[in-house]
C-alpha positions as CSV (number, residue, x, y, z in Angstrom):
1,X,107.8,113.5,91.0
2,X,104.7,114.2,93.2
3,X,104.5,113.4,96.9
4,X,102.1,114.0,99.7
5,X,102.5,116.4,102.6
6,X,98.9,117.4,103.1
7,X,96.9,116.9,106.2
8,X,99.4,117.9,108.8
9,X,99.1,121.1,110.8
10,X,100.7,123.9,108.8
11,X,103.6,124.4,111.2
12,X,104.6,120.7,111.1
13,X,104.1,120.4,107.4
14,X,106.6,123.1,106.7
15,X,109.2,122.3,109.4
16,X,111.3,120.3,107.0
17,X,113.1,120.7,103.7
18,X,111.1,118.3,101.6
19,X,109.6,121.0,99.3
20,X,113.0,122.6,98.7
21,X,114.6,119.2,98.0
22,X,111.8,118.4,95.4
23,X,112.4,121.8,93.8
24,X,116.2,121.1,93.5
25,X,115.5,117.6,92.1
26,X,113.1,119.0,89.5
27,X,115.6,121.7,88.4
28,X,118.4,119.0,88.3
29,X,116.3,117.0,85.9
30,X,116.1,120.0,83.6
31,X,119.8,120.5,83.8
32,X,120.6,116.9,83.1
33,X,118.1,116.6,80.2
34,X,119.6,119.7,78.5
35,X,122.7,117.7,77.5
36,X,120.5,115.0,75.9
37,X,118.1,117.4,74.2
38,X,120.9,119.7,72.8
39,X,123.3,117.0,71.6
40,X,121.3,113.7,71.5
41,X,123.6,112.2,74.1
42,X,124.4,112.6,77.7
43,X,128.0,111.6,77.5
44,X,129.2,115.0,78.6
45,X,126.8,115.3,81.5
46,X,128.8,115.7,84.7
47,X,127.7,112.7,86.6
48,X,127.7,110.5,83.5
49,X,131.3,111.4,83.0
50,X,132.2,111.0,86.7
51,X,130.6,107.6,87.1
52,X,131.9,106.3,83.7
53,X,128.4,106.2,82.1
54,X,126.7,104.5,85.1
55,X,124.2,107.2,86.0
56,X,123.1,110.8,85.2
57,X,122.2,113.6,87.5
58,X,118.6,113.4,86.2
59,X,118.3,109.8,87.3
60,X,119.7,110.6,90.7
61,X,117.1,113.3,91.0
62,X,114.4,110.7,90.1
63,X,115.8,108.4,92.8
64,X,115.6,111.3,95.3
65,X,112.0,111.9,94.3
66,X,111.2,108.2,95.0
67,X,112.9,108.2,98.4
68,X,110.9,111.3,99.4
69,X,107.7,109.7,98.0
70,X,108.3,106.5,99.9
71,X,108.7,108.4,103.2
72,X,105.7,110.8,102.7
73,X,103.3,108.4,101.0
74,X,103.8,105.8,103.7
75,X,103.3,108.5,106.3
76,X,100.1,109.5,104.5
77,X,98.5,106.1,104.7
78,X,99.6,105.4,108.2
79,X,98.2,108.8,109.3
80,X,94.8,108.1,107.6
81,X,94.5,104.4,106.6
82,X,91.3,104.6,104.6
83,X,91.9,103.1,101.2
84,X,89.3,105.2,99.4
85,X,90.7,108.5,100.8
86,X,94.3,107.4,100.0
87,X,93.4,106.5,96.4
88,X,91.6,109.9,96.0
89,X,94.5,111.9,97.4
90,X,97.1,110.1,95.2
91,X,95.0,110.4,92.1
92,X,94.5,114.1,92.7
93,X,98.3,114.5,93.2
94,X,99.1,113.0,89.8
95,X,96.2,113.3,87.4
96,X,94.9,116.9,87.2
97,X,98.3,118.4,86.5
98,X,99.2,115.7,84.1
99,X,96.0,115.8,82.1
100,X,96.2,119.6,81.7
101,X,99.9,119.1,80.7
102,X,98.8,116.7,78.0
103,X,96.1,119.0,76.7
104,X,98.5,122.0,76.6
105,X,101.1,119.9,74.8
106,X,98.7,118.5,72.3
107,X,96.7,121.6,71.5
108,X,99.2,124.4,72.0
109,X,102.8,123.1,71.6
110,X,101.9,120.6,68.9
111,X,100.2,123.0,66.5
112,X,103.0,125.5,66.9
113,X,105.7,123.0,66.0
114,X,104.0,120.5,63.6
115,X,105.0,120.4,60.0
116,X,101.5,119.3,59.0
117,X,98.7,121.6,58.0
118,X,96.6,122.2,61.1
119,X,93.6,120.4,59.7
120,X,95.7,117.3,59.1
121,X,97.3,117.6,62.5
122,X,94.0,117.6,64.3
123,X,92.6,114.8,62.2
124,X,95.6,112.5,62.6
125,X,94.9,109.4,64.8
126,X,98.3,110.1,66.4
127,X,96.8,113.0,68.3
128,X,94.1,110.8,69.8
129,X,96.7,108.1,70.6
130,X,98.9,110.7,72.4
131,X,96.0,111.8,74.6
132,X,95.1,108.2,75.5
133,X,98.8,107.5,76.3
134,X,98.9,110.5,78.6
135,X,95.7,109.4,80.4
136,X,97.1,105.9,80.8
137,X,100.5,107.2,82.0
138,X,102.2,105.2,79.3
139,X,105.9,105.5,79.8
140,X,106.6,106.4,76.2
141,X,108.1,107.3,73.9
142,X,105.4,110.0,73.3
143,X,105.1,111.7,69.9
144,X,102.7,114.0,68.1
145,X,101.9,114.1,64.4
146,X,104.5,115.9,62.3
147,X,106.3,117.3,65.4
148,X,110.1,117.2,65.3
149,X,112.0,119.6,67.5
150,X,115.5,119.0,66.2
151,X,117.5,116.5,64.2
152,X,118.7,114.5,67.3
153,X,118.1,111.1,68.8
154,X,115.4,112.6,71.0
155,X,114.1,115.3,68.6
156,X,110.7,113.5,68.2
157,X,110.0,113.0,71.9
158,X,107.3,115.2,73.3
159,X,108.0,114.5,77.0
160,X,110.8,112.3,78.0
161,X,110.2,112.9,81.7
162,X,106.8,111.3,82.1
163,X,108.1,107.7,82.0
164,X,108.5,107.7,85.8
165,X,104.8,108.5,86.6
166,X,103.4,105.1,85.9
167,X,106.0,103.6,88.3
168,X,105.1,106.3,90.9
169,X,101.5,105.1,90.6
170,X,102.6,101.5,91.0
171,X,104.4,102.5,94.3
172,X,101.1,104.1,95.5
173,X,99.4,100.8,94.7
174,X,102.1,98.9,96.6
175,X,101.5,101.0,99.7
176,X,97.7,100.6,99.3
177,X,97.9,96.8,99.0
178,X,100.2,96.5,101.9
179,X,98.0,98.7,104.0
180,X,94.9,96.8,103.2
181,X,96.7,93.5,104.0
182,X,97.9,95.1,107.3
183,X,101.5,94.5,106.2
184,X,102.7,98.1,106.0
185,X,105.5,97.8,108.5
186,X,109.2,98.1,108.9
187,X,110.0,94.4,108.1
188,X,108.1,94.5,104.9
189,X,109.8,97.8,103.8
190,X,113.2,96.2,104.5
191,X,112.2,93.2,102.4
192,X,111.2,95.5,99.5
193,X,114.5,97.4,99.8
194,X,116.5,94.2,99.5
195,X,114.3,92.9,96.6
196,X,114.9,96.2,94.7
197,X,118.6,96.1,95.2
198,X,118.8,92.4,94.1
199,X,116.6,93.2,91.1
200,X,118.9,96.0,89.8
201,X,122.0,93.8,90.4
202,X,120.4,91.0,88.5
203,X,119.1,93.1,85.7
204,X,122.5,94.6,85.0
205,X,123.8,91.1,84.4
206,X,120.9,89.3,83.0
207,X,118.2,91.5,81.5
208,X,114.8,91.5,83.1
209,X,113.1,93.1,80.1
210,X,110.7,90.2,79.8
211,X,109.0,91.4,83.0
212,X,107.7,94.5,81.1
213,X,106.3,97.2,83.4
214,X,107.3,95.1,86.5
215,X,110.9,95.7,85.5
216,X,110.6,99.5,85.9
217,X,108.8,99.0,89.2
218,X,111.7,96.8,90.5
219,X,114.2,99.5,89.4
220,X,112.5,102.1,91.4
221,X,111.5,99.9,94.3
222,X,114.7,100.1,96.4
223,X,114.6,103.9,96.4
224,X,110.9,104.1,97.3
225,X,111.4,101.4,100.0
226,X,114.4,103.3,101.4
227,X,112.0,106.1,102.1
228,X,109.6,103.7,103.7
229,X,112.3,102.3,105.9
230,X,113.4,105.8,106.9
231,X,109.8,106.6,107.9
232,X,109.4,103.6,110.1
233,X,112.7,104.3,111.7
234,X,112.0,108.0,112.3
235,X,113.2,109.1,115.7
236,X,115.6,106.2,115.9
237,X,118.0,107.0,113.1
238,X,120.8,109.3,114.1
239,X,121.5,112.2,111.7
240,X,125.0,113.5,111.9
241,X,127.2,115.3,109.4
242,X,129.9,112.7,109.7
243,X,127.5,109.9,108.9
244,X,126.3,111.9,105.9
245,X,130.0,112.3,104.8
246,X,130.4,108.5,105.2
247,X,127.3,108.0,102.9
248,X,128.9,110.3,100.3
249,X,132.1,108.2,100.6
250,X,130.1,105.0,100.0
251,X,128.5,106.6,96.9
252,X,132.0,107.3,95.5
253,X,133.1,103.8,96.3
254,X,130.2,102.1,94.6
255,X,130.7,104.3,91.6
256,X,134.3,103.0,91.4
257,X,133.2,99.4,91.5
258,X,130.5,99.9,88.9
259,X,127.5,99.6,91.3
260,X,126.5,103.2,91.8
261,X,122.8,102.6,90.9
262,X,122.6,99.2,92.6
263,X,123.4,100.5,96.0
264,X,122.3,104.2,95.7
265,X,119.2,103.6,97.7
266,X,121.2,102.9,100.9
267,X,123.5,106.0,100.9
268,X,121.1,108.1,98.9
269,X,118.2,107.3,101.1
270,X,120.0,108.4,104.2
271,X,121.4,111.5,102.6
272,X,117.9,112.5,101.2
273,X,116.1,112.2,104.6
274,X,119.1,113.8,106.4
275,X,118.8,116.8,104.1
276,X,115.1,117.0,104.5
277,X,114.9,116.6,108.3
278,X,118.0,118.4,109.6
279,X,119.0,122.1,109.5
280,X,115.6,123.3,108.6
281,X,115.8,126.9,107.3
282,X,112.5,128.8,106.9
283,X,113.9,130.9,104.1
284,X,114.3,127.7,102.0
285,X,110.6,126.9,102.4
286,X,109.8,128.6,99.1
287,X,106.5,126.7,98.7
288,X,104.9,128.7,101.5
289,X,105.5,131.9,99.5
290,X,105.0,130.9,95.8
291,X,103.5,127.4,95.9
292,X,104.9,123.9,95.3
293,X,106.4,124.2,91.8
294,X,108.3,120.9,91.7
295,X,105.7,118.8,89.9
296,X,104.9,121.5,87.3
297,X,108.6,122.0,86.6
298,X,109.0,118.2,86.2
299,X,106.2,117.7,83.8
300,X,106.7,120.8,81.7
301,X,110.5,120.8,81.7
302,X,111.2,118.5,78.8
303,X,108.6,120.1,76.4
304,X,110.0,123.6,77.2
305,X,113.6,122.4,76.6
306,X,112.5,120.9,73.3
307,X,110.7,124.1,72.3
308,X,113.9,126.1,73.0
309,X,115.8,123.7,70.7
310,X,113.1,124.2,68.0
311,X,113.2,128.0,68.3
312,X,117.0,127.9,67.9
313,X,116.8,125.8,64.8
314,X,118.3,122.9,66.6
315,X,121.5,124.7,67.4
316,X,121.2,125.6,71.1
317,X,123.9,124.5,73.5
318,X,123.1,122.7,76.8
319,X,123.3,125.9,78.8
320,X,121.1,127.8,76.4
321,X,118.5,125.0,76.6
322,X,118.7,125.0,80.4
323,X,118.3,128.8,80.8
324,X,115.8,129.2,78.0
325,X,113.6,126.5,79.3
326,X,113.6,128.0,82.8
327,X,112.2,131.2,81.4
328,X,109.3,129.2,80.1
329,X,108.8,126.5,82.7
330,X,108.7,128.5,85.9
331,X,105.6,130.5,84.9
332,X,104.0,127.3,83.6
333,X,104.8,125.5,86.9
334,X,103.3,128.5,88.9
335,X,100.1,128.3,86.8
336,X,99.9,124.6,87.1
337,X,100.1,124.8,90.9
338,X,97.8,127.8,91.4
339,X,95.4,126.9,88.6
340,X,95.1,123.2,88.9
341,X,97.1,121.2,91.4
342,X,96.4,123.0,94.7
343,X,92.6,123.0,94.0
344,X,92.6,119.3,93.3
345,X,94.5,118.6,96.5
346,X,92.3,120.8,98.5
347,X,89.2,119.1,97.1
348,X,90.6,115.7,98.0
349,X,91.6,116.8,101.5
350,X,88.2,118.4,102.1
351,X,86.5,115.1,101.4
352,X,88.5,113.3,104.1
353,X,86.6,112.4,107.2
354,X,87.9,113.5,110.6
355,X,90.9,111.5,111.7
356,X,89.0,110.3,114.8
357,X,86.8,108.2,112.6
358,X,89.7,106.4,111.0
359,X,90.6,102.8,112.1
360,X,93.7,102.4,114.4
361,X,97.1,102.5,112.8
362,X,99.2,99.4,112.7
363,X,101.4,98.9,115.8
364,X,104.7,99.6,113.9
365,X,103.1,102.8,112.5
366,X,101.7,104.0,115.9
367,X,102.8,107.4,117.1
368,X,103.1,108.9,113.7
369,X,103.4,112.6,114.1
370,X,102.2,113.5,110.6
């Protein structure tokens, strides 16, 4: 999942573990998806087994993405509270890489795998529909004409990871609306955190499916809001290893009472920012050397895993899917960053006016160091 860390001085921007955490989260998503893609079920996935079918490692990684995003995107608006510039930066973070991913999937992967003659494939309305769905960030399921990777429950799905992006965009819109309304502050973030927790608790007992897209926004809200809260409390929260251990203990407790996801944002939010802001090690700052690969890994991971399944004739085991997909996805992520993403971000950053011309930041956001 994409986040923002542009605009800070280079030394400050890299004096944390955010890039490394995003990389770990993206790789965790690939590992978790390998169980579903190889067998059509995640019942043997480690965290699914440990939490008695409450949550997968992939979903935890998505929650971590949203916590990081809540922290850094809130920081981004508070640092430069110009709505137009904010929208441009957020759009350039999501869209260029995603649109290229959609084109590569539709015009390279699809023709390789489809069972249709190429003339029929390119003439099929399903190809046009797929491209529109990518552009609209439709959460899926995404399919292409005649494309079946394996005879499993997810063998038809082109990219089962993109469902989170529309909710990420909705979080950006939430920050934008709050910023314009001059309500982007700690009290609002706490209210959103509580609302998200209550919504998950309610949905697990009485389905909120009738809310449509808003339901997904509510499911991700507490995790994004946890990042917002941590940003507004920066410098005031004490990060200690024994508090982190206590947070892990609370995760274990909530898993035992069947509320792992409901309350993950509380312990998981603390643990995420603790890992990002403490014990910084320059050698973990891989992005300075090879680029920020996390978004590319995330958006290309599922298609690469499905391709490995197809190449194996639908017989690959989870570990073969994981390792085989990494051989494909790492070069693709590198090309996505160096060929598309970083240029779009630099263009958006270059269009930003000097910070001195920006209006003052809200009182509760004053003193932002990024």
